[in-house]
C-alpha positions in Angstrom: 24.8 -1.3 15.7 22.2 -3.8 16.6 20.1 -5.7 13.8 17.0 -3.9 15.2 18.5 -0.6 15.1 20.0 -1.2 11.6 16.6 -2.3 10.4 15.2 1.3 11.8 17.9 3.2 10.2 17.4 1.5 6.5 13.8 2.6 6.9 15.0 6.0 7.7 17.6 6.2 4.8 14.8 4.8 2.5 12.3 7.4 3.7 14.9 10.2 2.8 14.9 8.9 -0.6 11.1 8.8 -0.8 10.9 12.4 0.6 13.5 13.9 -2.0 11.6 12.3 -4.8 8.3 13.9 -3.7 10.0 17.2 -3.2 12.4 17.4 -6.1 10.4 15.3 -8.6 6.8 15.3 -7.3 6.8 19.0 -6.7 9.7 20.9 -8.3 9.4 19.0 -11.5 5.7 17.5 -11.9 3.6 20.1 -9.9 4.2 22.1 -13.3 1.9 19.6 -15.3 -1.2 19.8 -13.4 -0.7 23.4 -13.1 0.0 24.1 -16.7 -3.7 24.4 -18.0 -4.4 26.6 -15.2 -1.5 29.0 -16.0 -2.8 29.1 -19.5 -6.2 30.1 -18.6 -5.1 32.9 -16.4 -1.9 34.0 -17.7 -0.4 35.2 -21.2 1.1 31.5 -21.4 0.3 29.7 -24.7 1.2 26.1 -25.7 4.4 27.0 -27.2 5.6 28.9 -24.1 4.5 25.9 -22.0 6.6 23.7 -24.1 9.7 25.8 -24.0 9.4 26.2 -20.2 9.3 22.2 -19.9 12.5 22.0 -22.3 14.6 24.2 -20.0 13.4 22.3 -17.1 14.9 19.1 -18.7 18.0 21.2 -19.7 18.6 21.8 -16.3 18.2 18.1 -15.1 20.6 17.2 -18.2 23.0 19.5 -16.4 22.5 17.8 -13.0 23.2 14.4 -14.6 26.5 15.6 -16.2 27.7 16.9 -12.7 26.2 13.6 -11.3 28.3 11.4 -13.5 31.8 13.5 -13.4 32.0 14.0 -9.9 33.6 11.2 -8.1 33.7 12.3 -4.4 30.8 10.9 -2.5 31.2 13.8 0.1 30.7 16.4 -2.7 27.6 14.4 -4.1 26.1 14.7 -0.4 26.7 18.6 -0.3 25.2 18.7 -4.0 22.2 16.6 -2.7 21.2 19.0 -0.1 21.8 22.1 -2.2 19.3 20.5 -4.6 16.7 20.0 -1.8 17.0 23.8 -0.8 16.8 24.7 -4.6 13.6 22.7 -5.3 11.7 24.6 -2.4 13.2 28.0 -3.6 12.2 27.4 -7.4 9.0 26.2 -6.5 8.2 29.2 -4.3 9.5 31.5 -7.1 6.8 30.4 -9.7 4.3 32.1 -7.5 6.4 35.5 -7.5 6.6 36.6 -11.1 4.7 36.2 -14.6 8.0 36.9 -16.5 8.7 34.3 -19.2 12.8 34.5 -18.7 12.4 34.6 -14.9 10.0 31.3 -15.2 12.6 30.0 -17.7 15.2 30.4 -15.3 13.1 28.7 -12.3 12.2 26.0 -14.3 15.9 25.3 -15.3 17.1 25.2 -11.6 14.2 23.2 -10.7 15.3 20.6 -13.3 18.7 20.7 -11.8 17.3 20.2 -8.3 15.4 17.1 -9.6 18.7 15.2 -10.5 19.4 15.6 -6.8 16.6 13.1 -6.0 16.9 11.0 -9.2 20.8 10.5 -9.4 22.6 11.9 -6.2 20.2 10.5 -3.6 20.2 7.1 -5.4 24.1 6.9 -5.3 24.1 8.1 -1.9 21.4 5.5 -0.7 23.2 2.7 -2.4 26.6 3.8 -0.8 24.6 3.5 2.8 23.4 0.1 2.0 26.4 -1.4 0.6 28.3 0.0 3.6 26.0 -1.6 6.0 25.5 -4.8 4.4 22.0 -4.3 3.3 20.5 -5.5 0.0 21.4 -2.8 -2.8 17.7 -2.4 -4.3 16.4 0.9 -4.9 12.7 -0.1 -6.0 11.3 1.8 -2.8 13.3 4.9 -3.5 12.1 5.1 -7.3 8.6 4.3 -6.2 8.6 7.9 -4.7 8.6 9.3 -8.1 5.1 7.9 -8.9 4.1 8.9 -5.5 5.4 12.4 -6.2 3.3 12.3 -9.5 0.1 11.3 -7.3 0.9 14.2 -4.8 1.2 17.0 -7.6 -2.0 15.6 -9.0 -4.1 15.2 -5.9 -2.8 18.2 -4.5 -3.8 20.8 -7.5 -7.3 18.9 -7.3 -7.8 19.5 -3.8 -6.6 23.2 -4.1 -9.1 23.7 -7.0 -11.9 22.6 -4.7 -11.0 25.5 -2.5 -10.7 28.0 -5.8 -7.3 28.9 -5.1 -5.4 30.7 -8.0 -2.4 29.4 -9.7 -0.2 31.7 -7.7 -1.6 30.6 -4.2 -1.1 26.9 -5.2 2.6 27.3 -6.1 2.9 29.0 -2.6 1.4 25.9 -1.2 3.5 23.5 -2.8 6.6 25.3 -1.7 5.2 25.3 2.0 4.5 21.5 1.6 8.2 21.3 0.0 9.5 22.6 3.1 8.2 20.2 5.1 9.2 17.4 3.1 12.6 19.1 3.2 13.3 18.1 6.9 13.3 14.2 6.5 14.9 14.1 3.1 17.8 16.2 5.0 17.8 14.7 8.3 16.9 11.0 7.5 19.8 10.6 5.3 23.2 10.2 7.1 26.2 12.1 5.7 28.7 9.5 4.4 31.3 8.4 6.4 34.7 6.9 5.5 34.8 3.0 6.0 36.3 1.6 9.2 40.1 0.7 8.5 40.8 -3.0 8.0 37.0 -3.6 7.4 36.1 -6.5 5.0 35.0 -5.1 1.6 33.5 -7.2 -0.9 35.4 -7.2 -4.2 33.0 -6.3 -7.1 33.2 -8.0 -10.5 35.2 -6.5 -13.3 33.9 -4.3 -15.7 32.5 -5.8 -19.1 32.5 -2.9 -21.5 29.7 -3.0 -23.9 30.7 -3.2 -27.7 30.4 -0.2 -30.2 27.3 -2.1 -31.8 25.7 -2.0 -28.4 26.1 1.8 -27.8 25.5 2.7 -31.3 22.2 1.1 -31.0 21.5 1.5 -27.3 21.9 5.2 -27.3 19.6 6.0 -30.0 16.9 3.8 -28.7 17.0 5.2 -25.2 16.7 8.7 -27.0 13.5 7.4 -28.4 12.3 6.4 -25.2 12.9 9.8 -23.6 11.1 11.6 -26.6 7.7 9.4 -25.7 8.3 9.8 -21.9 8.5 13.5 -21.9 5.4 14.3 -24.1 2.9 12.6 -21.9 4.7 13.9 -18.6 4.4 17.5 -19.6 0.9 17.7 -21.4 -1.0 14.9 -20.2 -3.2 17.1 -18.1 -3.4 19.7 -20.6 -4.4 17.0 -23.3 -7.1 15.8 -21.2 -8.5 19.0 -20.1 -8.7 20.5 -23.6 -11.4 17.6 -24.4 -14.8 19.0 -23.6 -15.9 15.6 -22.5 -13.2 15.2 -20.3 -12.9 18.4 -18.6 -12.1 18.1 -15.0 -10.5 14.7 -15.2 -7.0 15.7 -16.1 -5.4 15.8 -12.7 -7.0 12.4 -11.9 -5.7 10.9 -14.9 -2.4 12.3 -13.9 -2.6 10.6 -10.3 -3.4 7.4 -12.2 -0.2 7.7 -13.9 1.5 8.1 -10.6 -0.3 5.2 -9.1 0.7 2.8 -12.1 4.4 4.1 -11.9 4.9 3.7 -8.3 5.5 -0.3 -8.3 6.8 -0.3 -11.7 10.4 -0.7 -11.1 9.9 -3.8 -9.0 7.3 -5.4 -11.5 9.9 -4.8 -14.7 12.5 -6.3 -12.5 10.6 -9.4 -12.3 9.8 -9.5 -15.9 13.7 -8.9 -16.9 14.1 -12.3 -14.6 12.0 -14.2 -17.3 12.8 -12.6 -20.5 16.1 -10.6 -20.0 17.0 -7.0 -19.6 16.5 -5.9 -23.5 13.4 -8.3 -23.8 11.8 -6.5 -20.7 12.7 -3.1 -22.3 11.3 -3.9 -25.6 8.2 -4.9 -24.3 7.9 -2.1 -22.1 8.7 0.5 -25.0 6.0 -1.5 -26.9 3.4 -0.9 -24.4 4.3 2.3 -23.6 3.9 3.5 -27.3 0.3 2.0 -27.3 -0.5 4.1 -24.1 1.1 7.3 -25.7 -1.4 7.3 -28.7 -4.4 6.2 -27.3 -5.6 9.7 -26.2 -5.2 10.6 -30.0 -7.3 7.8 -31.2 -10.4 8.2 -28.7 -11.4 10.7 -26.0 -13.2 8.5 -24.0 -12.5 8.6 -20.4 -11.9 4.7 -20.1 -9.4 4.9 -23.2 -7.5 7.7 -21.4 -7.4 6.2 -18.1 -6.1 3.1 -19.9 -3.4 5.2 -21.6 -2.6 6.6 -18.0 -1.9 3.1 -16.9 0.3 1.8 -19.7 2.1 5.1 -19.8 2.7 5.0 -16.0 3.5 1.6 -15.9 6.3 1.6 -18.3 8.3 4.8 -18.4 10.0 4.3 -15.0 10.6 0.7 -15.7 12.4 1.7 -18.9 14.7 3.9 -16.9 15.4 1.5 -14.2 16.2 -1.5 -16.6 18.8 0.7 -18.4 20.5 1.8 -15.4 20.5 -1.8 -14.2 22.3 -2.8 -17.3 24.9 0.2 -16.8 25.5 -1.1 -13.5 25.7 -4.8 -14.8 28.4 -3.8 -17.3 30.5 -1.4 -14.8 29.8 -2.8 -11.1 32.6 -0.8 -9.6 31.7 2.6 -11.5 28.6 2.8 -13.4 28.4 6.5 -13.2 30.1 7.2 -16.7 27.7 4.8 -18.6 24.7 6.1 -16.5 25.6 9.6 -17.4 25.6 8.7 -21.3 22.4 7.0 -21.3 20.7 9.9 -19.3 22.2 12.5 -21.9 20.8 10.3 -24.4 17.5 10.3 -22.7 17.5 13.9 -21.8 18.4 15.2 -25.2 15.1 14.3 -26.7 13.6 15.9 -23.3 14.9 19.3 -24.4 13.6 19.8 -28.0 10.6 17.2 -27.9 8.3 19.5 -25.4 9.2 22.6 -27.5 8.3 21.1 -30.7 4.9 19.5 -29.4 4.1 22.9 -27.9 4.6 24.6 -31.4 2.6 21.8 -33.3 -0.3 22.2 -30.6 -0.3 25.8 -30.7 -0.5 25.7 -34.8 -3.2 23.0 -34.8 -5.1 23.6 -31.5 -4.7 20.1 -30.5 -1.9 17.6 -29.4 -2.9 15.0 -31.7 0.2 15.0 -34.1 2.5 15.3 -30.9 1.4 12.0 -29.5 1.4 10.1 -32.9 5.2 11.5 -33.0 5.8 10.4 -29.6 4.3 7.1 -30.1 6.4 6.6 -33.5 9.6 7.4 -31.7 9.3 4.9 -28.9 8.2 2.2 -31.5 11.4 3.2 -33.5 13.5 2.6 -30.2 11.8 -0.9 -29.7 12.7 -1.9 -33.1 16.5 -0.9 -32.6 16.4 -2.8 -29.3 14.9 -5.9 -31.2 17.8 -5.4 -33.9 20.3 -5.0 -30.9 19.3 -8.5 -29.3 19.6 -10.4 -32.5 23.3 -8.9 -33.6 24.9 -8.2 -30.4 26.8 -10.4 -27.8 26.7 -7.9 -25.0 23.0 -7.7 -25.3 22.6 -11.2 -25.4 25.0 -11.6 -22.4 23.0 -9.2 -20.2 19.7 -11.0 -20.9 21.3 -14.1 -19.9 22.5 -12.7 -16.4 19.1 -11.1 -16.1 17.5 -14.7 -16.4 20.0 -16.2 -14.1 18.6 -14.0 -11.5 15.6 -15.8 -11.4 17.2 -19.2 -10.9 19.4 -17.9 -8.3 16.3 -16.6 -6.2 
């Protein structure tokens, strides 16, 4: 394959990843966030019901994370990736066909399962292709698709509201858009092939297993990050729309979250080269905590938009930094550690929306839920500061991150 054709193929592979994020995360997962207040206005759904449906979505994602971490065959992962694409379209269309809670619950669960196809399976397949074709193993563009997916969901709902479409019609149109995105997500990512016999393969560094202290502090810290992430990801539009002075600004606020998230991975990589992975994670979580609680302090539009920027610019960076550390510790097979981290992050995402929905229904506001989420994220940042001070694994990882800035 010539250099020019290889470059074109690389862009096609990355396009597949972006389209998979737009479909499986932007539509199948995040369309629910701007549509939640609309569905609450025109159906029986209350705050607690909305929270439970969000919790089941994350339960599906966790199951997908377990599958992605436990399956070793790249060929099976490719098949599951393609099943996930189809599942994302079907579960999106299905939301328009019923108002039954348990059917919605099943659809949100399987939509969460499909989102792991883009976040985890596609990441591994794209990285596999890049490494096999001697390309840089960087996934910043792929993960930027998550932020763009948030923008897509928010702007699409706002435009459809301008045409006075009801919630069912909006789910139908999201399904049609998802079917369009499925085509490049499927066709532009080649099926994995076995490496050519006798071809030179770069030997990966040996694993450097983390200490017990590292795991005992990192897992609860990442759990806290997951708690903070899910509250704004699920309820930000409903929170904004419930304020009389901000009515109509919810979807645009959510779009700002996506715009801030799109370049976040690449920006936090640069920060990590300056102050280390753990240092960057502490800063990101501290900023995120501020962004989460700002809407509880003030309903001023400028403050709410600042909250969206701070939150959007940090949550994806936290995920990227943690998964990068897993890759540093286990260069040849990071899937198991990534799976453990994802389970810690996802465990909070199951009960946090349900708890927040119940609190909001009892009080009529999301204030308590926001302060609780911000407190969890700050607790996670404190655990990471402690980890940096006492653990050699953490100190080694920070040193390796800083060494990258010297190399480049």
